[in-house]
N, C-alpha and C positions, 0 to 999 in steps of 0.2 A: 612541479612534482617530478622527482627523480624517477628514472625507470620507465617502463612501458605504461601507457594509459590503462586504466581498468576497462573492462568490458561493461556493457550495459544490458541487463536482462529486461526485456520489455514484454509485458503480457497485457492483452487487451480483451475486455469483455464488451464487445460492440453494442449488444442489446441494452446495456446499462451505461454506455459511454464512460467506462472505468478503465483507466490506464495505470498499470503498475510499473514503476521504474526502480531497478535495484542495481547498484554497482556490483560487479564481480571482480575480485582480485585477491591477492594474498591477504590484504587487510580485512576482508569480509568473510574469510573462510572459517569454518568451524563454529564453535560456541561463541566466540567473540564477535562474530559477524553482526549479530543483531545489535550489540552494544556499539559497534563502529557506526552503523547506520543511525542509531539513536543520537550520536554525537556530531554528525556531519549533515547540516541542513542548508547549506548555501544554495543548492539547486532548488529545493522546494520554495525557499524564500524568493528567489529570482523568478521562478515559474509563477508564483502567486501574483507577483507584481506585473510581469509581462503579459500574462493571460487574463489579468483582472478577474481571477477566480480563487476560490478557496482550494488550497492544496493540503492534503492530509499526509502526514508522515507516520509510519508505525514501525515499532520494533516488537517482534514477537519471539520470545524464547520459551518453548514449551515447558521447560522445567522451572523457569524462574518467574516469568510474568509477561505482561504486555503493556504497551504504552502507545497512545495516539496523540499527536500534536497537530493542530491546524494552523495554517499560515494564510493570511489575507493581506494583500497589498504590501508584501514583503515583511510583515510583522507577525509575531505569534498572536493568535486570536483565540486560542483555546487548547484544551487537551486534558487528558486524564491517564492515569496508570493504575495498574493492579499488580502487586507483588503476591504471587500465589501463596507464599509462606505466611502472609499476614491475613489471608482470608479465613474467616470463621464460618464454618458450615453449621447450619441448624440440623437437627435430627432428620428433618424431612429431606433436605438436600443431600445428606449423607446416604440415605436409604433409597431415595427415589431419583432415577435418572432424569425424568422429565422435569422435576424441580431443580435439579442441578443445571440442566440445559437452560431453563428460564433464567436462572441466576447468571449464567455466563452470557446470556443475551444482553444483560445490563452492563457488562464489563466493556472496556474501551473497544475491543475488536468486534464484539457483538453489536454495539451501538453504531460503529462505523459501517459495518455491513448493512445494517438497517437503513442508514442514510443513503447508501448506494443502491438500495433495493435488492440486496443479495442476502444469502444466508451466511452465517459465520463460517460454515464449512466451505462455501464457495470462495469467500474472501481469503481464508487461510490456504486454500488449495491453488490460488493463482500462480505461485511459483512453479507448480508442476503441471499447469494447464497446457494443452496441446497448442494453444495459440501463442505460447511464449517463444521468443526469439532472442538469442544472444548476439548483440552487435559489438564489433570491435570498433571503438570510437575513432581510431585513426585510419580505418579502411576507406577506400575511395567511394564505395557504394553505400556507406552508412546512412547518409541523408535520404537517398531514394528508398532504401529498405524501411527506414523509420517512417517516412511519409506514407508508404504503402500500408503500414500497420495501423496508423491513426485514423480515427473516424474523420471524414471530411466535413468541415463546417458548412460547406455549400449543400451537401447532401442532407445534413440534419435540418438546415433551414428549409430546404425544399420539402422535406417530409413533414415538418411541423406546419408549414403553410398550407399543405394539401389536406391536413387532418381536420 
């Protein structure tokens, strides 16, 4: 890749063991950033294989729509998307905020939040969370800083064994 490496924005919700990774660079800035993330999935594919876990990728564009894709063992194993312009609202959803909120809970970002034990607002708010840190990928202390952010597997095993 020519030029400097992008940075990595890492946000962690420890109580739910949710880690959000997002590249930051010129290619991810502005309105086209969500689309760039939607088209570049090498990292989630590799993480799903290396961690033997499902890795979810999402692209959220508040004016356009949302998409979630799941990877397992390096392959796409699911996903869904909603283009907001294609959504047909019933009279109840147009008139009632609670009905609209229930409808959004069934959309990809609402479902993903449910899977993680979060609210849709918590998931969408992760980029602005106080726990977020921007790491420069070529900095000498990046590995140590990243390790300090991530939940420890030993700690979670010890906690679950004691429960």
